[in-house]
C-alpha positions in Angstrom: -14.5 -12.2 35.2 -17.9 -12.6 36.8 -20.8 -14.4 35.2 -22.6 -11.0 34.9 -19.7 -9.5 33.0 -19.5 -12.5 30.8 -23.2 -12.2 29.9 -22.6 -8.6 28.9 -19.4 -9.2 27.0 -20.3 -12.3 25.0 -23.0 -10.7 22.8 -20.6 -7.9 21.9 -17.9 -10.4 21.1 -20.3 -12.4 19.0 -21.5 -9.3 17.1 -17.9 -8.2 16.3 -17.0 -11.7 15.1 -20.1 -11.9 12.9 -19.2 -8.5 11.3 -15.6 -9.5 10.5 -16.4 -12.0 7.7 -18.7 -9.5 6.1 -15.9 -6.9 5.8 -13.5 -9.6 4.4 -16.2 -10.8 2.0 -16.7 -7.3 0.6 -13.0 -6.6 0.3 -11.5 -6.9 -3.2 -9.1 -9.8 -3.5 -6.2 -7.4 -4.4 -6.7 -5.6 -1.0 -7.4 -8.7 1.1 -4.0 -8.7 2.7 -2.7 -7.9 6.1 0.8 -6.4 6.2 2.9 -5.0 9.1 3.2 -1.2 9.3 6.7 0.2 8.9 6.8 2.4 12.0 5.8 -0.2 14.6 5.1 -3.6 12.9 1.4 -3.4 13.8 -0.7 -5.4 11.3 -2.6 -3.3 8.8 -5.4 -4.7 6.7 -5.3 -3.3 3.2 -9.1 -3.8 3.1 -9.3 -0.4 4.9 -8.5 1.2 1.6 -11.4 -0.4 -0.4 -13.3 2.3 -2.3 -10.1 4.4 -2.7 -7.7 4.7 -5.7 -4.5 3.0 -4.4 -1.0 3.7 -5.7 1.3 0.8 -4.6 5.1 1.6 -4.8 8.1 -0.5 -3.9 10.6 1.9 -2.4 14.3 2.1 -1.4 16.3 4.7 0.5 19.6 4.4 -1.5 18.4 4.4 -5.1 18.7 6.8 -8.0 14.9 7.1 -7.9 14.7 7.8 -4.1 14.0 11.4 -4.9 10.6 10.2 -6.1 9.5 10.1 -2.5 9.1 13.9 -2.8 6.7 13.5 -5.8 4.8 10.6 -4.1 4.2 12.7 -1.0 3.1 15.7 -3.2 0.7 13.5 -5.1 -0.6 11.9 -2.0 -1.1 15.4 -0.3 -2.8 16.8 -3.4 -5.3 13.9 -4.0 -5.8 12.2 -0.6 -9.0 14.2 0.1 -10.4 13.0 -3.2 -9.8 9.3 -2.4 -6.2 8.5 -3.3 -3.9 6.6 -1.0 -0.2 5.9 -1.7 1.2 2.8 -0.1 5.0 2.4 0.2 6.6 -1.0 0.4 10.3 -0.8 1.1 12.3 -3.6 -0.5 15.9 -4.6 -0.5 15.4 -6.9 -3.6 16.9 -4.6 -6.2 20.5 -3.6 -5.8 20.4 -4.1 -2.0 19.3 -0.4 -1.9 17.2 -0.8 1.3 19.5 -2.4 3.8 18.3 -0.6 6.9 16.0 -1.7 9.7 12.3 -0.7 9.7 13.2 2.1 12.2 16.0 3.4 10.1 13.8 3.4 7.0 10.9 5.1 8.9 13.3 7.8 10.3 14.8 8.4 6.8 11.4 8.7 5.1 10.1 11.1 7.8 13.2 13.3 8.3 14.4 13.5 4.7 11.1 13.6 2.8 8.4 14.3 5.4 6.5 11.1 4.3 3.0 10.9 5.7 1.5 8.3 3.3 1.2 4.8 4.8 4.5 2.8 4.7 4.6 -0.9 5.2 7.4 -3.0 6.6 10.2 -4.3 4.3 8.6 -6.5 1.7 9.9 -9.2 -0.7 9.0 -8.1 -4.2 11.2 -10.3 -6.5 10.9 -14.0 -7.0 11.1 -16.5 -5.4 9.8 -14.9 -2.2 7.4 -12.4 -3.9 4.7 -11.2 -1.4 1.2 -12.4 -2.3 0.0 -8.8 -3.0 2.8 -8.4 -5.5 2.1 -11.8 -7.1 -1.5 -10.6 -7.7 -0.4 -7.2 -9.1 2.1 -8.9 -11.4 -0.5 -11.5 -12.6 -3.1 -8.7 -13.2 -0.7 -6.5 -15.3 1.8 -9.0 -16.7 4.4 -6.5 -15.5 6.8 -7.3 -12.6 9.0 -4.6 -11.0 12.5 -4.6 -12.5 13.7 -2.0 -10.1 12.7 0.2 -7.1 9.9 2.7 -7.4 7.8 0.6 -9.8 4.2 1.7 -9.4 0.8 0.0 -9.6 -2.4 2.0 -9.7 -5.5 0.2 -8.5 -9.0 1.5 -9.2 -11.7 2.1 -6.6 -13.3 -1.3 -7.2 -10.0 -3.0 -6.6 -10.2 -4.9 -9.9 -8.4 -2.9 -12.5 -4.6 -2.3 -12.2 -2.2 -0.2 -14.3 1.6 -0.7 -14.1 4.1 2.1 -14.3 7.9 1.6 -14.7 10.3 3.2 -12.2 11.2 5.9 -14.7 7.6 7.3 -14.6 7.7 10.2 -12.1 4.8 10.3 -9.6 3.9 13.8 -10.7 4.4 13.0 -14.4 1.5 13.6 -16.8 1.1 9.9 -17.6 0.5 8.8 -14.0 -1.5 11.9 -13.0 -3.9 11.6 -15.9 -4.7 8.0 -14.8 -5.1 9.0 -11.2 -7.4 11.9 -12.0 -9.5 9.6 -14.3 -9.8 7.0 -11.6 -10.7 9.5 -8.9 -13.8 10.7 -10.8 -15.1 7.1 -11.2 -17.6 5.9 -8.6 -16.6 2.8 -6.6 
């Protein structure tokens, strides 16, 4: 690289580095995590969802609740334009019901349920290797997942969290009422 190119590139690099801490500083602690994306392992910052209502779900492909993928996709499709994002975190922690590779899980989600909401790579949910995001969600709610398809609903400010047991269907009145209430709140 020539000196002339360096002179042109350095100010741009400095500006982008200066902007990075500002984004992280504004990001709520609950979303200040980077996790690999399921499809390709690319790092995804959850800060990109700040200002949205976030539904975090630990998923599994071979579970009695796996059919909830259909409801999760329907809820995501219905409310995404109003500011809801569903984030799926496959986990093999409960009953070893997610034994596949990331590619197998991604293919299953796409071909069986047409999943379009963001899915992250396989994640440890249960102790002792609980992912830091889940540690925070558990600490905020006092409720740890006991099985697959446990749901956490995070408000737009990234500070308030509600916990929903696996038995609560994504399209069930209990969860939908909370989602709709949070969607009308301003960030």
